[in-house]
C-alpha positions in Angstrom: -16.0 18.2 -13.0 -13.5 15.7 -12.3 -12.6 17.8 -9.5 -15.4 16.9 -7.5 -15.8 13.4 -8.4 -13.9 11.2 -5.8 -11.1 9.3 -6.9 -10.7 5.6 -6.5 -7.1 4.2 -6.5 -6.9 0.6 -8.0 -5.2 -2.4 -7.3 -4.1 -5.2 -9.7 -4.4 -8.4 -8.6 -3.6 -11.9 -10.3 -5.1 -14.4 -7.2 -7.7 -12.5 -5.6 -7.6 -14.9 -3.0 -4.2 -14.9 -2.2 -4.3 -10.9 -2.6 -7.6 -10.7 -0.6 -6.3 -12.7 2.8 -3.2 -10.6 2.5 -4.8 -7.4 3.3 -7.8 -8.5 5.3 -5.3 -10.5 7.6 -2.3 -9.2 7.3 -3.0 -5.5 6.6 -6.4 -5.2 8.2 -7.6 -4.3 5.7 -12.1 -4.8 5.7 -13.7 -4.8 2.4 -17.0 -2.7 2.0 -18.2 -3.8 -0.9 -17.3 -6.6 -3.8 -18.6 -6.4 -7.0 -16.9 -7.0 -10.8 -14.4 -10.2 -9.3 -13.0 -7.8 -6.9 -13.5 -6.1 -3.7 -14.0 -2.3 -2.6 -11.7 -0.9 0.7 -12.0 1.7 2.7 -9.3 3.6 3.9 -8.9 7.0 6.2 -12.3 8.4 3.3 -10.5 7.1 0.2 -11.2 3.9 -1.3 -9.0 1.2 -3.7 -10.8 -0.9 -5.5 -8.9 -4.3 -5.8 -9.5 -6.5 -9.5 -8.7 -9.1 -10.6 -5.9 -8.9 -13.4 -3.0 -10.9 -15.2 -1.0 -8.0 -14.7 -0.3 -7.3 -11.3 2.9 -6.5 -10.3 4.5 -5.5 -13.6 4.5 -1.6 -12.5 8.0 -0.3 -11.4 6.6 2.7 -9.3 4.5 2.5 -6.3 0.7 1.9 -6.3 -0.6 4.0 -3.6 0.8 5.4 0.5 -1.1 5.5 3.7 -0.4 9.3 5.1 0.2 7.9 9.1 0.8 10.0 11.7 3.6 7.4 12.8 5.9 6.1 10.5 7.8 3.8 13.1 5.0 2.8 14.5 3.9 1.6 11.4 6.3 -0.3 10.1 6.9 -1.7 14.1 3.0 -3.1 13.3 3.3 -4.4 9.8 6.4 -5.9 10.1 4.9 -7.8 13.8 2.4 -8.8 11.1 5.2 -10.4 9.1 5.6 -7.3 6.4 8.3 -7.2 4.4 9.8 -3.7 3.9 12.1 -3.3 0.9 15.4 -1.2 1.2 16.5 1.0 -1.0 20.2 2.1 -1.8 18.8 6.2 -1.9 19.9 9.0 -3.7 19.5 11.7 -1.7 18.3 11.0 2.6 19.3 8.2 4.7 17.3 5.0 4.9 17.7 3.7 8.3 15.9 0.4 9.8 13.5 0.4 6.6 12.4 3.8 6.9 13.8 6.0 4.5 14.1 10.8 5.3 14.5 12.8 2.5 12.2 15.2 1.0 10.2 16.6 3.6 8.9 12.6 4.5 9.6 9.4 6.8 8.3 6.6 3.8 8.6 3.0 4.3 8.0 0.6 1.0 6.4 -3.1 1.2 5.2 -5.1 -1.6 2.2 -6.9 -1.7 1.6 -10.7 -2.5 1.4 -10.0 -6.1 3.8 -7.3 -6.3 2.9 -4.4 -6.0 4.8 -1.9 -4.7 3.4 -0.1 -1.9 4.1 2.5 0.7 2.9 4.1 4.6 4.7 7.3 5.1 5.0 10.3 7.6 4.8 14.6 6.2 7.6 16.1 8.4 
């Protein structure tokens, strides 16, 4: 049954070399295994498969988020590494210093080199 099988997220990349440099050198992920032209990263017990495709960056929705304990610290560290965060007009809640507080969470969104939208989020 699917409820007992691990689920893996996808991150599309139009330029796998450029994307790997971002995820490994800027974000700090470590590749676990390479296959099918892509790479698997493990984060906090879950995994994500980055794969080559010309369709990267076409979604207007978030691809994935990291659930963190201290979103302010994560945003500060990522900004220091050169990550640019998105600023959105929030219909509800408040956005301050790239972090939105609404719906029981603090969340900050950024785009990777491929145009994919990702986030770091802290439940309140």
